C-alpha positions as CSV (number, residue, x, y, z in Angstrom):
1,X,9.6,-12.0,-52.4
2,X,6.3,-10.0,-52.3
3,X,6.8,-7.2,-49.9
4,X,3.5,-6.1,-48.4
5,X,3.4,-2.3,-48.8
6,X,2.0,-0.3,-45.9
7,X,-0.9,2.0,-47.0
8,X,-1.6,5.3,-45.3
9,X,-4.9,7.1,-44.7
10,X,-4.6,10.8,-45.1
11,X,-6.8,13.8,-44.3
12,X,-6.4,17.1,-46.1
13,X,-7.5,20.1,-44.1
14,X,-7.9,23.3,-46.1
15,X,-10.8,25.7,-46.6
16,X,-9.8,26.3,-50.2
17,X,-11.5,23.7,-52.4
18,X,-9.1,24.0,-55.4
19,X,-6.1,23.5,-53.1
20,X,-7.7,20.5,-51.5
21,X,-8.5,18.9,-54.8
22,X,-5.0,19.6,-56.2
23,X,-3.4,17.9,-53.2
24,X,-5.8,15.0,-53.4
25,X,-5.1,14.4,-57.1
26,X,-1.4,14.5,-56.4
27,X,-1.7,11.8,-53.8
28,X,-3.3,9.5,-56.4
29,X,0.0,9.1,-58.1
30,X,1.6,7.8,-54.9
31,X,0.8,4.1,-54.3
32,X,1.4,4.4,-50.5
33,X,-1.8,6.4,-50.1
34,X,-4.9,4.5,-49.3
35,X,-8.0,6.6,-48.4
36,X,-7.6,10.4,-48.7
37,X,-10.4,12.4,-47.1
38,X,-11.0,16.1,-47.4
39,X,-12.3,18.6,-44.8
40,X,-12.6,22.4,-44.9
41,X,-11.9,23.2,-41.2
42,X,-9.9,22.1,-38.2
43,X,-13.2,21.6,-36.3
44,X,-14.4,19.1,-39.0
45,X,-11.0,17.3,-38.8
46,X,-11.3,17.0,-35.0
47,X,-14.9,15.7,-35.5
48,X,-13.6,13.2,-38.0
49,X,-11.0,11.9,-35.5
50,X,-13.3,11.7,-32.5
51,X,-15.7,9.8,-34.8
52,X,-12.9,7.2,-35.0
53,X,-11.8,7.8,-38.6
54,X,-8.2,6.6,-38.7
55,X,-5.6,9.0,-39.9
56,X,-1.9,8.4,-40.6
57,X,-1.1,11.7,-42.2
58,X,-2.9,15.0,-41.8
59,X,-2.1,17.8,-44.3
60,X,-2.9,21.1,-42.7
61,X,-2.8,24.3,-44.7
62,X,-0.6,27.0,-43.2
63,X,-3.5,29.5,-43.9
64,X,-5.0,28.6,-40.5
65,X,-4.1,30.6,-37.5
66,X,-1.0,29.2,-35.8
67,X,-2.5,29.1,-32.4
68,X,-5.5,27.1,-33.8
69,X,-3.1,24.7,-35.5
70,X,-1.2,24.2,-32.2
71,X,-4.4,23.4,-30.3
72,X,-5.6,21.1,-33.1
73,X,-2.4,19.0,-33.2
74,X,-2.4,18.7,-29.3
75,X,-5.9,17.5,-29.3
76,X,-5.4,15.2,-32.2
77,X,-2.5,13.5,-30.4
78,X,-5.0,12.6,-27.6
79,X,-7.5,10.9,-30.0
80,X,-7.0,7.2,-30.6
81,X,-7.7,7.5,-34.4
82,X,-5.0,10.2,-34.9
83,X,-2.6,9.8,-32.0
84,X,0.1,8.3,-34.3
85,X,-0.5,10.6,-37.3
86,X,2.2,12.7,-38.8
87,X,1.0,16.3,-39.0
88,X,2.3,18.0,-42.2
89,X,2.0,21.7,-42.9
90,X,1.4,22.7,-46.5
91,X,3.1,26.0,-47.1
92,X,2.1,28.3,-50.0
93,X,5.0,29.8,-51.9
94,X,4.7,33.1,-50.1
95,X,5.0,31.4,-46.7
96,X,8.3,29.7,-47.3
97,X,10.6,32.2,-45.7
98,X,12.7,30.5,-43.1
99,X,11.1,32.4,-40.2
100,X,7.7,31.0,-41.1
101,X,9.1,27.5,-41.2
102,X,10.8,27.9,-37.9
103,X,7.7,29.2,-36.1
104,X,5.8,26.3,-37.6
105,X,8.1,23.7,-36.1
106,X,7.1,25.2,-32.7
107,X,3.5,24.3,-33.2
108,X,3.9,20.6,-33.3
109,X,4.2,20.0,-37.0
110,X,6.2,16.8,-38.0
111,X,7.0,17.9,-41.5
112,X,6.4,20.3,-44.3
113,X,5.1,20.2,-47.9
114,X,6.1,23.2,-50.0
115,X,4.0,24.2,-53.0
116,X,4.5,23.4,-55.8
117,X,5.1,19.9,-54.5
118,X,6.3,16.8,-56.4
119,X,5.4,13.1,-56.2
120,X,8.8,12.5,-54.7
121,X,8.0,14.9,-51.9
122,X,4.7,13.1,-51.2
123,X,6.6,9.8,-51.1
124,X,9.0,11.3,-48.6
125,X,6.0,12.4,-46.5
126,X,4.8,8.8,-46.2
127,X,8.2,7.7,-45.1
128,X,8.1,10.4,-42.4
129,X,4.7,9.2,-41.3
130,X,6.0,5.7,-40.8
131,X,8.9,7.1,-38.6
132,X,6.5,9.3,-36.6
133,X,4.1,6.4,-36.0
134,X,6.9,4.1,-34.7
135,X,8.3,6.8,-32.4
136,X,4.8,7.7,-31.0
137,X,3.9,4.1,-30.2
138,X,7.2,3.6,-28.6
139,X,6.7,6.7,-26.4
140,X,3.4,5.3,-25.3
141,X,4.9,2.0,-24.6
142,X,7.6,3.6,-22.5
143,X,4.9,5.4,-20.4
144,X,3.0,2.1,-19.8
145,X,6.2,0.3,-18.8
146,X,7.2,3.0,-16.4
147,X,3.8,2.6,-14.6
148,X,4.2,-1.1,-14.5
149,X,7.8,-0.9,-13.1
150,X,6.7,1.5,-10.4
151,X,3.8,-0.9,-9.4
152,X,6.3,-3.8,-9.4
153,X,8.7,-1.9,-7.1
154,X,5.9,-1.1,-4.7
155,X,4.8,-4.7,-4.7
156,X,8.4,-5.9,-3.9
157,X,8.6,-3.4,-1.0
158,X,5.2,-4.6,0.4
159,X,6.2,-8.3,0.0
160,X,9.5,-7.7,1.7
161,X,7.9,-5.8,4.6
162,X,5.1,-8.3,5.3
163,X,7.5,-11.2,5.0
164,X,9.8,-9.5,7.5
165,X,7.0,-9.3,10.1
166,X,5.9,-12.9,9.6
167,X,3.0,-12.8,7.2
168,X,2.3,-15.4,4.5
169,X,2.7,-13.6,1.2
170,X,2.1,-16.5,-1.1
171,X,-1.0,-15.0,-2.7
172,X,0.7,-11.6,-3.1
173,X,3.6,-13.4,-4.8
174,X,1.2,-15.0,-7.2
175,X,-0.2,-11.6,-8.1
176,X,3.3,-10.3,-8.5
177,X,4.1,-13.1,-11.0
178,X,1.0,-12.1,-13.0
179,X,2.1,-8.5,-13.0
180,X,5.5,-9.6,-14.4
181,X,4.0,-11.9,-17.1
182,X,3.8,-9.1,-19.7
183,X,7.6,-8.6,-19.4
184,X,8.1,-12.1,-20.8
185,X,6.3,-11.1,-24.0
186,X,8.5,-8.1,-24.8
187,X,10.9,-8.4,-27.8
188,X,13.0,-6.3,-30.1
189,X,12.9,-2.6,-29.4
190,X,10.3,-3.0,-26.6
191,X,12.7,-5.4,-24.7
192,X,15.6,-2.9,-25.1
193,X,13.4,-0.2,-23.8
194,X,12.4,-2.3,-20.8
195,X,16.0,-3.1,-19.9
196,X,16.9,0.6,-20.0
197,X,13.9,1.6,-17.9
198,X,14.3,-1.2,-15.4
199,X,17.9,-0.2,-14.6
200,X,16.9,3.5,-14.3
201,X,13.8,2.9,-12.3
202,X,15.3,0.5,-9.8
203,X,18.3,2.7,-9.3
204,X,16.1,5.7,-8.7
205,X,13.7,3.9,-6.4
206,X,13.7,5.3,-2.8
207,X,14.6,3.0,0.1
208,X,11.3,1.4,1.2
209,X,10.0,3.4,4.1
210,X,7.8,0.6,5.4
211,X,10.9,-1.4,6.2
212,X,11.8,1.0,9.0
213,X,10.3,-0.7,12.0
214,X,11.0,2.6,14.0
215,X,8.0,4.1,12.2
216,X,5.8,1.8,14.4
217,X,7.5,2.2,17.7
218,X,4.9,4.7,18.8
219,X,2.0,2.7,17.3
220,X,0.0,0.3,19.4
221,X,0.2,-3.4,18.4
222,X,-3.4,-3.2,17.3
223,X,-2.9,-0.2,15.0
224,X,0.2,-1.9,13.6
225,X,-1.6,-5.2,12.9
226,X,-4.5,-3.3,11.3
227,X,-2.1,-1.5,9.0
228,X,-0.4,-4.8,8.0
229,X,-3.7,-6.5,7.3
230,X,-4.6,-3.6,5.0
231,X,-1.2,-3.9,3.3
232,X,-1.8,-7.6,2.8
233,X,-5.2,-7.0,1.2
234,X,-3.6,-4.4,-1.1
235,X,-0.9,-6.9,-2.0
236,X,-3.5,-9.4,-3.1
237,X,-5.8,-6.9,-4.7
238,X,-6.6,-7.6,-8.4
239,X,-5.3,-11.2,-8.1
240,X,-6.7,-13.1,-11.1
241,X,-7.3,-16.6,-9.7
242,X,-5.9,-19.2,-12.2
243,X,-8.4,-21.9,-13.1
244,X,-7.7,-24.9,-11.0
245,X,-5.2,-23.0,-9.0
246,X,-2.3,-24.3,-11.2
247,X,0.8,-22.4,-10.1
């Protein structure tokens, strides 16, 4: 069985040319590395990410100022090319006291590489990168699913209210079905995540305010109808009409 090996693109960020080259040549003996690019500053690295150069592992020398590294990692996590990258701090021998390591965890680093490093350590780093990548993309998926679930709950509330006051909500229901379509495509970890989020979100959802008819006791019939028409329009907003209206 030929197992397709995942390859990682790395970026080495270090102002010291000798150190950069040393790390680059060490990566050549690890098959998991694909492209390994070198830059001399955090600014150049940021530029490389914003230019769209993909990065799975960024090696950052601990020689840079900690505050600068913190800012750099935060910004890199917002760039598409580097949002899933593992950020690895390369510590020179003199920086390896436990206090330095502890303060480095606080700045957003995912792992460490201690000089002098071995091929085994570099292999470990690529395994770390795979783990970080999976976790980050799952976190983003969780955020997206939360948004969707909140939209779905609002939609349910509006449908329930408009139905209760006698409106035809057929078109709104069709849009609701479209919103839910993505849920049918989830599998594996994504599906487990959805189940967990759905239970939490629905349990935490407040009782729909719009269902309290008392809110409108003081409103004239005209105002009430105008509000309902607005709701109905909002309910159908963004409805993608199916070709031939097949439903």
